N, C-alpha and C positions, 0 to 999 in steps of 0.2 A: 597333760593326756589324758593318763588313764589316771588322774581323777576325777577329771569334767564327765568320762564316760558310767564314772560309777554313782553321781554327785544325779546322771542324768536317768540312771537306771533305778536309781533310789527315789527320785522324782516321778517318774514312770509308773511302780510297783505300790506308792502310796495313792494318784490318782486313781487309778485301777477299784483301789480299795474304796476309797471316797464313794465312787461311780457307784460300786456295791451295795453302800448301804441306804442310798439313798428312798424315798418313795414309802419312808412310815412303819411300824413296824407289826404291820397286820395283813393280812389277804386281803384284796378284792376280794367283798362279794357279799352275800347277804346272806345272815347267822340268824337264828335265834332262839330265844333261851327265855327260862319258865322261872322265878322267884311268887316268895307266900307273900300277901299282902295286909290289909287287918281285914277282907272281906272270901278271902280264897287267895288264887292263883294269880297274877298279874303273865303275861304272857303280851314280849318284846321281840321287837325286827329289827338291827341293826344292820346299816349300808356303809360298807368298807368302800373306801378309793382313792386310788392311791396313795393307799397302805393307811392310811386315817382316818377314825370314824367321823361318816358323812354326817349320817341322819339315823336318829332310835324312835321308831313308833311305836305306840304302845298298840297293841293289835288284838287281848284280849284282859281283861279285868272284870270284877266286881266292885270298884274302888265304887266310893262316893266323887262324885264330877268335882265336885268344890273342891276337897283332898286332892285328885287324881288331876286336874285342873292348876295345882301350887307344884306338884311333885313336876309336871309339865314345862311349866315359867320357869320352876327354877332350875330341878335336882339335871335335867336333861340338858338344856345348855350349857351348865357345867361339865356334863361325862363330855360333854361335843370338847368344850375348849381346854379341858386339863388331857384329854386323851386316851382317858382313864378312870376307874372309878376308887381310884384312890386320893381320900383326902375330902369327895364329896360329899357334904353334908346334909344331914336328914333337914328336910322341911318343919319345922315347928308345926304342932299340931296337924301331921301325917306324917310322923315319924315312921310307922308300920306301911304306910304306902311307898314311905319313899328308900324307906330299905330293902323290900319287892324288887321294887324296879330295879335298884341296882344291883341288887343279885340277881336279877336275871339275863340287866345287860352284862356283868360281868362273867356268863354262865358259857352268851352267847360268844364272845368276846377271850375264851380263854382258845376259840375251837378255830378261829379267826388268829393268834400267835404267829408268826412266820415260828 
């Protein structure tokens, strides 16, 4: 009987620890960050919902439209998919714009980390 009680207690403690781990690694909210692009500062707004990056918007930039469109279509979805800027590749031909967005998002999510 003592063995069963010990096992049940262990299961209960493990389950409570797993419940505390859910929800992602970021605090919910909207965060802003800035990075250096090819033509100046790039400002982004990162929305975190349920502990995960839900959306990234370019708020301000002076980048060439075609370059920044490539970043919007490739870099931003990859960051959202990976839930991090780690390992996100710059868009060929828009390297500085990509790096500026990655830097801005990184600064924003640094303040959101739990």
